PyMOL commands that place a pseudoatom at each C-alpha (Angstrom):
pseudoatom trace, name=CA, resn=UNK, resi=1, chain=A, elem=C, hetatm=0, pos=[0.000, 0.000, 0.000]
pseudoatom trace, name=CA, resn=UNK, resi=2, chain=A, elem=C, hetatm=0, pos=[1.371, 3.384, -0.958]
pseudoatom trace, name=CA, resn=UNK, resi=3, chain=A, elem=C, hetatm=0, pos=[1.681, 6.257, 1.490]
pseudoatom trace, name=CA, resn=UNK, resi=4, chain=A, elem=C, hetatm=0, pos=[-0.441, 8.484, -0.765]
pseudoatom trace, name=CA, resn=UNK, resi=5, chain=A, elem=C, hetatm=0, pos=[-3.294, 6.005, -0.584]
pseudoatom trace, name=CA, resn=UNK, resi=6, chain=A, elem=C, hetatm=0, pos=[-2.968, 5.860, 3.193]
pseudoatom trace, name=CA, resn=UNK, resi=7, chain=A, elem=C, hetatm=0, pos=[-3.006, 9.647, 3.503]
pseudoatom trace, name=CA, resn=UNK, resi=8, chain=A, elem=C, hetatm=0, pos=[-6.245, 9.749, 1.502]
pseudoatom trace, name=CA, resn=UNK, resi=9, chain=A, elem=C, hetatm=0, pos=[-8.113, 7.685, 4.102]
pseudoatom trace, name=CA, resn=UNK, resi=10, chain=A, elem=C, hetatm=0, pos=[-9.726, 8.973, 7.256]
pseudoatom trace, name=CA, resn=UNK, resi=11, chain=A, elem=C, hetatm=0, pos=[-8.473, 8.128, 10.737]
pseudoatom trace, name=CA, resn=UNK, resi=12, chain=A, elem=C, hetatm=0, pos=[-11.245, 5.646, 11.569]
pseudoatom trace, name=CA, resn=UNK, resi=13, chain=A, elem=C, hetatm=0, pos=[-10.558, 3.641, 8.421]
pseudoatom trace, name=CA, resn=UNK, resi=14, chain=A, elem=C, hetatm=0, pos=[-6.839, 3.546, 9.204]
pseudoatom trace, name=CA, resn=UNK, resi=15, chain=A, elem=C, hetatm=0, pos=[-7.455, 2.327, 12.738]
pseudoatom trace, name=CA, resn=UNK, resi=16, chain=A, elem=C, hetatm=0, pos=[-9.784, -0.386, 11.424]
pseudoatom trace, name=CA, resn=UNK, resi=17, chain=A, elem=C, hetatm=0, pos=[-7.099, -1.512, 8.978]
pseudoatom trace, name=CA, resn=UNK, resi=18, chain=A, elem=C, hetatm=0, pos=[-4.535, -1.614, 11.786]
pseudoatom trace, name=CA, resn=UNK, resi=19, chain=A, elem=C, hetatm=0, pos=[-6.796, -3.844, 13.834]
pseudoatom trace, name=CA, resn=UNK, resi=20, chain=A, elem=C, hetatm=0, pos=[-7.274, -6.231, 10.906]
pseudoatom trace, name=CA, resn=UNK, resi=21, chain=A, elem=C, hetatm=0, pos=[-3.535, -6.302, 10.211]
pseudoatom trace, name=CA, resn=UNK, resi=22, chain=A, elem=C, hetatm=0, pos=[-2.770, -7.059, 13.853]
pseudoatom trace, name=CA, resn=UNK, resi=23, chain=A, elem=C, hetatm=0, pos=[-5.122, -10.035, 13.728]
pseudoatom trace, name=CA, resn=UNK, resi=24, chain=A, elem=C, hetatm=0, pos=[-3.611, -11.304, 10.481]
pseudoatom trace, name=CA, resn=UNK, resi=25, chain=A, elem=C, hetatm=0, pos=[-0.057, -10.924, 11.777]
pseudoatom trace, name=CA, resn=UNK, resi=26, chain=A, elem=C, hetatm=0, pos=[-0.994, -12.853, 14.893]
pseudoatom trace, name=CA, resn=UNK, resi=27, chain=A, elem=C, hetatm=0, pos=[-2.322, -15.676, 12.704]
pseudoatom trace, name=CA, resn=UNK, resi=28, chain=A, elem=C, hetatm=0, pos=[0.829, -15.589, 10.554]
pseudoatom trace, name=CA, resn=UNK, resi=29, chain=A, elem=C, hetatm=0, pos=[3.066, -15.808, 13.610]
pseudoatom trace, name=CA, resn=UNK, resi=30, chain=A, elem=C, hetatm=0, pos=[1.040, -18.681, 14.999]
pseudoatom trace, name=CA, resn=UNK, resi=31, chain=A, elem=C, hetatm=0, pos=[1.205, -20.562, 11.696]
pseudoatom trace, name=CA, resn=UNK, resi=32, chain=A, elem=C, hetatm=0, pos=[4.923, -19.921, 11.418]
pseudoatom trace, name=CA, resn=UNK, resi=33, chain=A, elem=C, hetatm=0, pos=[5.533, -21.248, 14.904]
pseudoatom trace, name=CA, resn=UNK, resi=34, chain=A, elem=C, hetatm=0, pos=[3.670, -24.403, 13.922]
pseudoatom trace, name=CA, resn=UNK, resi=35, chain=A, elem=C, hetatm=0, pos=[5.847, -24.722, 10.812]
pseudoatom trace, name=CA, resn=UNK, resi=36, chain=A, elem=C, hetatm=0, pos=[2.948, -24.321, 8.397]
pseudoatom trace, name=CA, resn=UNK, resi=37, chain=A, elem=C, hetatm=0, pos=[3.693, -21.011, 6.753]
pseudoatom trace, name=CA, resn=UNK, resi=38, chain=A, elem=C, hetatm=0, pos=[6.224, -20.104, 4.116]
pseudoatom trace, name=CA, resn=UNK, resi=39, chain=A, elem=C, hetatm=0, pos=[4.766, -16.693, 3.079]
pseudoatom trace, name=CA, resn=UNK, resi=40, chain=A, elem=C, hetatm=0, pos=[7.267, -14.386, 4.728]
pseudoatom trace, name=CA, resn=UNK, resi=41, chain=A, elem=C, hetatm=0, pos=[6.971, -11.790, 1.977]
pseudoatom trace, name=CA, resn=UNK, resi=42, chain=A, elem=C, hetatm=0, pos=[3.329, -11.140, 2.798]
pseudoatom trace, name=CA, resn=UNK, resi=43, chain=A, elem=C, hetatm=0, pos=[4.067, -10.781, 6.506]
pseudoatom trace, name=CA, resn=UNK, resi=44, chain=A, elem=C, hetatm=0, pos=[6.947, -8.390, 5.821]
pseudoatom trace, name=CA, resn=UNK, resi=45, chain=A, elem=C, hetatm=0, pos=[4.801, -6.290, 3.500]
pseudoatom trace, name=CA, resn=UNK, resi=46, chain=A, elem=C, hetatm=0, pos=[2.060, -6.169, 6.119]
pseudoatom trace, name=CA, resn=UNK, resi=47, chain=A, elem=C, hetatm=0, pos=[4.504, -4.998, 8.800]
pseudoatom trace, name=CA, resn=UNK, resi=48, chain=A, elem=C, hetatm=0, pos=[5.709, -2.243, 6.482]
pseudoatom trace, name=CA, resn=UNK, resi=49, chain=A, elem=C, hetatm=0, pos=[2.139, -1.178, 5.744]
pseudoatom trace, name=CA, resn=UNK, resi=50, chain=A, elem=C, hetatm=0, pos=[1.427, -1.054, 9.485]
pseudoatom trace, name=CA, resn=UNK, resi=51, chain=A, elem=C, hetatm=0, pos=[4.462, 1.171, 9.957]
pseudoatom trace, name=CA, resn=UNK, resi=52, chain=A, elem=C, hetatm=0, pos=[3.264, 3.482, 7.189]
pseudoatom trace, name=CA, resn=UNK, resi=53, chain=A, elem=C, hetatm=0, pos=[-0.171, 3.755, 8.773]
pseudoatom trace, name=CA, resn=UNK, resi=54, chain=A, elem=C, hetatm=0, pos=[1.325, 4.492, 12.185]
pseudoatom trace, name=CA, resn=UNK, resi=55, chain=A, elem=C, hetatm=0, pos=[3.524, 7.163, 10.599]
pseudoatom trace, name=CA, resn=UNK, resi=56, chain=A, elem=C, hetatm=0, pos=[0.565, 8.883, 8.940]
pseudoatom trace, name=CA, resn=UNK, resi=57, chain=A, elem=C, hetatm=0, pos=[-1.470, 8.752, 12.158]
pseudoatom trace, name=CA, resn=UNK, resi=58, chain=A, elem=C, hetatm=0, pos=[1.461, 10.252, 14.052]
pseudoatom trace, name=CA, resn=UNK, resi=59, chain=A, elem=C, hetatm=0, pos=[1.839, 13.026, 11.461]
pseudoatom trace, name=CA, resn=UNK, resi=60, chain=A, elem=C, hetatm=0, pos=[-1.841, 13.877, 11.819]
pseudoatom trace, name=CA, resn=UNK, resi=61, chain=A, elem=C, hetatm=0, pos=[-1.599, 13.899, 15.614]
pseudoatom trace, name=CA, resn=UNK, resi=62, chain=A, elem=C, hetatm=0, pos=[1.342, 16.299, 15.482]
pseudoatom trace, name=CA, resn=UNK, resi=63, chain=A, elem=C, hetatm=0, pos=[-0.503, 18.593, 13.051]
pseudoatom trace, name=CA, resn=UNK, resi=64, chain=A, elem=C, hetatm=0, pos=[-3.388, 18.921, 15.515]
pseudoatom trace, name=CA, resn=UNK, resi=65, chain=A, elem=C, hetatm=0, pos=[-1.095, 20.208, 18.276]
for i in range(1, 65): cmd.bond("trace and resi %d" % i, "trace and resi %d" % (i + 1))
show_as sticks, trace
zoom trace
């Protein structure tokens, strides 16, 4: 997901996406610990997307101050 696309979304939508990503990452980690998952690229991409969302939310919080 591109940063421009993230910046175009409202805060509630971003928080909802973060919650979904957290759940998916938990499932990925559980599967990996059981030796069932080989899709590391998807998990890495999801972690990067989470970081981008957190960055945009932080930027917005700082703008409000």
